[in-house]
C-alpha positions in Angstrom: -27.1 -10.9 146.6 -29.3 -10.7 149.5 -32.8 -11.6 148.7 -35.8 -9.6 150.0 -39.5 -10.3 149.9 -42.4 -7.8 149.2 -46.1 -8.0 150.1 -48.5 -7.2 147.5 -52.3 -8.0 147.3 -53.6 -10.8 145.1 -55.0 -8.6 142.3 -51.5 -6.8 141.7 -49.7 -10.2 142.1 -51.9 -11.5 139.1 -51.0 -8.4 137.2 -47.2 -8.9 137.9 -47.5 -12.5 136.8 -49.1 -11.5 133.5 -46.4 -8.6 133.0 -43.6 -11.1 133.7 -44.9 -13.6 131.2 -45.5 -10.8 128.6 -42.0 -9.3 129.0 -40.4 -12.7 129.5 -38.8 -11.7 132.8 -38.7 -13.0 136.3 -40.7 -11.2 139.1 -37.6 -10.0 140.7 -35.9 -8.8 137.5 -39.2 -7.0 136.3 -39.5 -5.2 139.7 -35.8 -4.3 139.5 -36.4 -2.9 136.1 -39.5 -1.0 137.1 -37.6 0.6 140.1 -34.8 1.7 137.7 -37.4 2.9 135.1 -38.9 5.2 137.6 -35.8 6.3 138.9 -34.3 7.3 135.4 -37.6 9.0 134.2 -38.6 10.6 137.4 -42.0 9.4 137.0 -43.9 8.8 140.4 -46.3 5.8 140.1 -48.2 7.2 143.0 -49.2 10.1 141.0 -50.0 8.1 137.6 -53.1 9.1 135.9 -54.9 6.1 134.5 -54.4 7.5 131.0 -53.0 5.7 128.0 -49.4 7.0 127.4 -50.1 7.3 123.7 -53.1 9.7 124.4 -50.7 11.7 126.7 -48.1 11.8 123.7 -50.8 12.8 121.3 -51.9 15.6 123.6 -48.4 16.7 124.0 -47.8 16.5 120.3 -50.9 18.8 119.8 -49.4 21.2 122.4 -46.2 21.2 120.7 -47.7 21.8 117.3 -49.8 24.7 118.8 -46.7 26.2 120.3 -44.8 26.0 117.0 -47.6 27.5 115.0 -47.8 30.3 117.5 -44.0 30.7 117.2 -44.3 30.8 113.4 -47.1 33.3 113.4 -45.5 35.7 116.1 -42.0 35.4 115.2 -41.0 33.6 111.9 -43.4 35.3 109.7 -42.8 38.7 110.9 -39.0 38.0 110.7 -39.4 36.8 107.2 -41.3 39.9 106.2 -38.5 41.9 107.8 -35.8 40.1 105.9 -37.9 40.6 102.7 -38.3 44.3 103.4 -34.8 44.9 104.2 -33.8 42.9 101.1 -36.0 45.2 99.0 -34.6 48.3 100.6 -31.0 47.0 99.8 -32.0 46.5 96.1 -33.4 50.1 96.0 -30.3 51.4 97.6 -28.0 49.6 95.2 -30.1 51.0 92.4 -29.7 54.4 93.7 -25.9 54.0 94.2 -25.6 52.6 90.6 -27.5 55.5 89.2 -25.4 57.9 91.3 -22.2 56.3 90.0 -23.3 56.5 86.4 -24.2 60.2 86.9 -20.8 60.8 88.6 -19.0 59.0 85.6 -21.0 61.1 82.9 -19.9 64.3 84.7 -16.4 63.3 85.0 -16.5 62.4 81.2 -18.0 65.8 80.5 -15.2 67.6 82.5 -12.7 65.4 80.8 -14.1 66.1 77.4 -14.1 69.9 78.2 -10.7 69.9 79.6 -9.3 68.0 76.4 -11.1 70.5 74.1 -9.6 73.4 76.1 -5.9 71.8 76.1 -6.2 71.2 72.3 -7.3 74.8 71.5 -4.5 76.1 73.8 -2.0 73.9 71.7 -3.3 75.2 68.6 -2.9 78.8 69.8 0.7 78.1 70.9 1.5 76.4 67.5 0.1 79.4 65.6 2.1 81.7 67.9 5.2 79.5 67.3 4.7 79.8 63.5 4.5 83.5 63.6 7.7 83.7 65.7 9.4 81.4 63.2 8.3 83.7 60.3 9.4 86.7 62.1 13.0 85.3 62.8 13.2 84.3 59.1 12.2 87.8 57.9 14.7 89.3 60.4 17.4 87.1 59.2 16.6 88.2 55.7 16.9 91.8 56.8 20.2 91.3 58.5 21.8 89.5 55.6 19.8 90.7 52.5 22.2 89.0 50.0 22.6 85.8 52.2 26.5 86.3 52.1 26.9 84.9 55.6 24.4 82.2 54.9 22.4 82.9 58.2 19.1 83.2 56.3 19.6 79.6 54.9 20.6 78.2 58.3 17.6 79.6 60.1 15.2 78.5 57.4 16.7 74.9 57.7 16.3 74.9 61.6 12.5 75.7 61.1 11.9 73.0 58.4 
């Protein structure tokens, strides 16, 4: 490794000595690490303001908190309200749908009951007609064979019983 010298004034040399002892590093190692630090962070030491970094961090922290509060006020709270409103609309829509389904089911039940009553009454009418036809056939068989010599009257009566 090729060694190089740098020229600095006495005041800064004293500060370098203090920093070197504070950080437990030799002058050259400390300067090399300073160079790497400036290179990595992109900080320009020529533009440095003589402010404490913790004060700068607190200021940045206040700006971030302020930014987040504005985001909360302008975006998150209105979004939350929209989600709540949408949820309420969905609940109302579901309730309307439930009511509609219940009314449709009631109407279907009414139509089914009406149809069942109609079918039952038609079956009764058909049964009554069937009974009258049976009676007519029995009467006819009696007239045809009045003394039941052929036995047709008994056979027909047995068919219908």
